[in-house]
C-alpha positions as CSV (number, residue, x, y, z in Angstrom):
1,M,112.2,60.8,102.1
2,G,109.5,59.4,99.8
3,S,112.1,57.5,97.7
4,T,113.6,55.8,100.7
5,I,110.1,54.7,102.0
6,A,109.2,53.5,98.5
7,K,112.3,51.3,98.3
8,S,111.5,49.9,101.7
9,F,108.5,48.4,100.0
10,D,110.5,46.9,97.4
11,G,112.9,45.2,99.8
12,G,110.1,43.7,101.9
13,G,110.7,46.1,104.9
14,I,107.1,47.2,104.8
15,L,104.3,44.7,104.3
16,G,102.0,45.8,101.5
17,D,101.9,46.7,98.0
18,L,103.0,50.2,96.7
19,K,100.4,50.6,94.0
20,V,100.8,54.2,92.9
21,V,103.2,57.2,93.2
22,Y,102.4,60.9,92.6
23,D,104.5,64.1,92.5
24,I,103.3,67.6,91.1
25,N,106.3,67.1,89.1
26,G,105.4,64.2,86.9
27,A,108.8,63.5,85.7
28,A,110.0,62.9,89.4
29,S,107.1,60.3,89.9
30,S,108.1,58.6,86.7
31,R,111.8,58.3,87.7
32,L,111.0,56.9,91.1
33,S,108.6,54.3,89.5
34,K,111.3,53.1,87.1
35,L,113.7,52.7,89.9
36,L,111.5,50.5,91.9
37,E,111.1,46.7,91.2
38,S,107.4,46.8,91.8
39,K,107.0,49.6,89.0
40,P,104.1,51.4,90.7
41,N,101.6,53.3,88.4
42,V,102.2,57.0,88.0
43,A,99.2,59.1,89.0
44,S,98.4,62.1,86.7
45,D,96.7,64.0,89.5
46,F,95.9,63.6,93.1
47,S,92.3,62.3,92.4
48,Q,93.7,59.3,90.5
49,L,96.0,58.6,93.4
50,L,93.3,58.7,95.8
51,D,91.2,56.4,93.8
52,S,93.9,53.8,93.4
53,C,94.8,53.2,97.0
54,D,93.5,52.8,100.6
55,F,96.5,54.2,102.5
56,V,98.3,57.6,101.6
57,I,101.8,58.4,102.6
58,E,102.7,62.2,102.5
59,A,106.3,63.0,102.1
60,A,106.0,66.2,100.1
61,S,105.4,69.5,102.0
62,Q,103.2,71.2,104.6
63,Q,101.3,72.8,101.7
64,A,100.4,69.1,100.5
65,V,99.0,68.5,104.0
66,F,96.8,71.6,103.8
67,D,95.7,70.8,100.3
68,H,94.9,67.0,100.8
69,A,95.0,65.6,104.2
70,A,91.3,66.2,105.1
71,E,90.3,65.1,101.5
72,V,92.1,61.7,102.1
73,L,90.6,61.3,105.5
74,N,87.0,62.2,104.3
75,A,87.3,59.5,101.8
76,G,87.7,56.9,104.6
77,K,91.4,56.2,104.0
78,D,94.3,56.6,106.4
79,V,97.3,58.8,105.9
80,L,100.8,59.0,107.2
81,V,102.0,62.7,107.6
82,M,105.6,63.5,107.4
83,S,105.2,67.3,107.2
84,V,103.7,67.4,110.7
85,G,104.4,71.0,111.1
86,A,101.3,71.8,109.1
87,L,99.1,70.4,111.9
88,M,100.3,73.3,114.2
89,D,97.5,75.3,112.4
90,R,94.5,74.9,114.6
91,G,92.1,75.2,111.7
92,L,93.8,72.4,109.7
93,R,94.0,70.2,112.9
94,D,90.3,70.5,113.5
95,A,89.5,69.6,110.0
96,V,91.6,66.7,110.1
97,E,90.1,65.5,113.4
98,D,86.6,66.1,112.1
99,A,87.2,64.1,109.1
100,C,88.6,61.2,111.1
101,R,85.6,61.1,113.3
102,R,83.0,61.2,110.4
103,A,84.9,58.7,108.2
104,G,86.3,56.4,110.8
105,S,89.8,57.0,109.2
106,H,93.3,57.6,111.1
107,V,96.2,59.9,110.7
108,Y,99.6,58.5,111.6
109,L,102.4,61.0,112.9
110,P,105.9,59.4,113.0
111,S,108.1,60.6,115.8
112,G,110.6,61.8,113.3
113,A,114.1,62.6,114.3
114,I,113.7,62.8,118.2
115,L,113.4,60.4,121.0
116,G,111.1,59.9,123.8
117,V,107.7,60.6,122.2
118,D,106.2,57.6,123.9
119,G,107.4,59.1,127.3
120,L,106.0,62.6,126.4
121,K,102.7,61.1,125.5
122,A,102.6,59.2,128.8
123,A,103.6,62.3,130.8
124,S,100.8,64.3,129.1
125,V,98.1,62.1,130.8
126,L,99.2,63.9,134.0
127,G,100.2,67.1,132.4
128,V,103.5,68.7,131.1
129,E,104.2,71.9,132.6
130,E,106.9,73.0,130.3
131,V,108.9,71.6,127.5
132,S,111.9,72.8,125.6
133,L,113.6,71.8,122.1
134,T,117.2,72.7,121.4
135,T,118.1,71.8,117.8
136,T,121.7,72.2,116.5
137,K,122.3,71.7,112.8
138,P,125.3,72.2,110.5
139,P,125.2,75.2,108.0
140,G,124.2,73.1,105.0
141,A,121.1,71.8,106.8
142,L,119.6,75.3,107.0
143,A,121.0,76.7,103.7
144,G,118.4,78.3,101.6
145,V,115.7,78.6,104.4
146,K,113.5,81.7,103.5
147,Y,113.0,82.7,107.1
148,L,116.9,83.1,107.6
149,E,117.4,84.9,104.2
150,D,114.6,87.3,105.2
151,Q,116.5,88.2,108.4
152,G,119.6,88.6,106.4
153,I,121.3,85.5,107.9
154,D,123.9,83.7,105.9
155,V,124.6,80.5,107.8
156,K,127.7,79.8,105.8
157,L,129.5,82.8,107.4
158,F,129.3,81.4,110.9
159,D,132.6,80.5,112.4
160,K,131.1,79.4,115.9
161,P,127.7,77.9,117.2
162,T,125.1,80.6,116.6
163,V,121.5,80.9,117.7
164,V,119.4,81.9,114.7
165,F,115.8,81.3,116.2
166,E,114.3,81.5,119.6
167,G,110.4,81.1,119.9
168,G,107.5,79.0,120.2
169,G,106.6,75.8,118.2
170,V,104.0,77.3,116.0
171,D,106.5,80.0,114.7
172,A,109.2,77.4,114.3
173,A,106.9,75.2,112.3
174,K,106.0,78.1,110.1
175,S,109.5,79.6,109.9
176,F,111.4,76.2,109.2
177,P,108.7,74.0,107.4
178,Q,111.3,71.6,106.0
179,N,113.5,71.5,109.2
180,I,111.8,71.6,112.5
181,N,108.8,69.3,112.1
182,V,110.0,67.8,115.3
183,A,108.8,70.9,117.2
184,A,105.3,70.0,116.1
185,I,105.7,66.4,117.3
186,V,106.8,67.5,120.7
187,A,103.8,70.1,121.0
188,L,101.2,67.5,119.8
189,S,102.6,64.9,122.2
190,T,102.7,67.0,125.3
191,G,99.6,69.3,124.6
192,C,101.5,72.5,125.4
193,D,103.6,74.9,123.4
194,V,107.3,74.3,123.0
195,K,110.2,76.6,123.7
196,V,112.4,76.2,120.5
197,T,116.0,77.1,120.1
198,I,117.8,76.6,116.8
199,I,121.6,76.8,116.8
200,V,123.8,76.6,113.7
201,D,127.2,75.0,114.4
202,P,129.7,75.0,111.8
203,N,131.8,72.3,113.5
204,S,128.8,69.9,113.6
205,E,128.1,67.1,111.0
206,R,124.9,66.1,112.7
207,N,121.3,67.3,113.4
208,V,121.1,67.2,117.2
209,H,117.8,67.5,119.1
210,E,117.6,67.9,122.8
211,I,114.3,67.8,124.7
212,V,113.7,68.8,128.2
213,A,110.2,68.2,129.6
214,K,109.1,68.8,133.2
215,G,105.9,68.1,135.2
216,R,104.6,66.3,138.2
217,F,105.6,63.0,136.5
218,G,109.2,64.2,136.9
219,V,111.8,65.3,134.3
220,I,112.3,63.8,130.8
221,K,115.6,64.6,129.0
222,T,116.5,63.1,125.6
223,V,119.3,63.8,123.1
224,A,119.3,62.6,119.5
225,E,122.5,63.0,117.4
226,N,121.3,62.2,113.7
227,V,123.1,61.8,110.6
228,P,121.6,63.6,107.7
229,S,119.4,61.6,105.3
230,P,121.3,60.4,102.1
231,E,118.5,61.8,100.0
232,N,118.2,65.3,101.8
233,P,120.8,66.8,104.1
234,K,118.2,69.0,105.5
235,T,116.4,66.1,107.1
236,S,117.6,63.5,109.6
237,Y,117.8,59.8,108.6
238,L,116.0,58.9,111.7
239,A,113.1,61.0,110.5
240,V,112.8,58.7,107.4
241,L,113.4,55.5,109.4
242,S,110.6,56.5,111.9
243,A,108.1,56.6,109.1
244,I,109.1,53.1,108.0
245,S,108.8,51.9,111.6
246,V,105.3,53.3,111.7
247,L,104.3,51.6,108.5
248,R,105.7,48.5,109.7
249,Q,103.4,48.6,112.8
250,V,100.4,49.5,110.7
251,S,101.0,46.6,108.5
252,G,102.0,44.1,111.2
253,S,100.3,42.4,113.9
254,V,102.3,43.4,116.9
255,K,102.2,47.0,118.1
256,I,105.0,48.2,120.3
257,G,105.0,51.2,122.5
258,N,102.1,53.6,123.3
């Protein structure tokens, strides 16, 4: 995801200068920098990254959010978080919110691979009584997931759609840290826990997310049929595009949606 976002700066799709890139794998950072027209600097450690910019884009992992999000915000710098599932941890979320209040910084959470986040946020003003997320993925999108391996589940053996997870949003975010960040977005948008169902479908080539939310506002139903990201088949392309869209709004003068 990070590479696609970085290339958008090169093409003018995002206003602003990509000054520095960082990865715990230094070789990966160097390769990315060489691919880009702007040839951003390669930070040797996170402190160097933080000292070199005023806005940080996280496209690494939930652990990176745990390790660095509050640090970035306490330094008075804004951050866009792709690994939103980390914020399902109440302690981390409190630390992030406290840092924002103290330093006047901001966190941006892209809507990811789902639709209707603006409607969910609006509905939460009145109150969302229940919300469900049903995610259907091809086997390749869930290959190598530790939670499934620990359960003795081999997704490559399925010959029909099979439910591999049912539970709340917190457990989903922990069990599928690279795959179901959308559950966290739904939970954070509505203010209530999410009933999550994950299905592996050997006949599907797309990542499908269906949301149903109910309350006094009425009923919201959305379905997104996503093609996988060219860089990472475990991630929907729309998730990357949503981050680019947020960055365009941050750097632009017109803000669309709530």
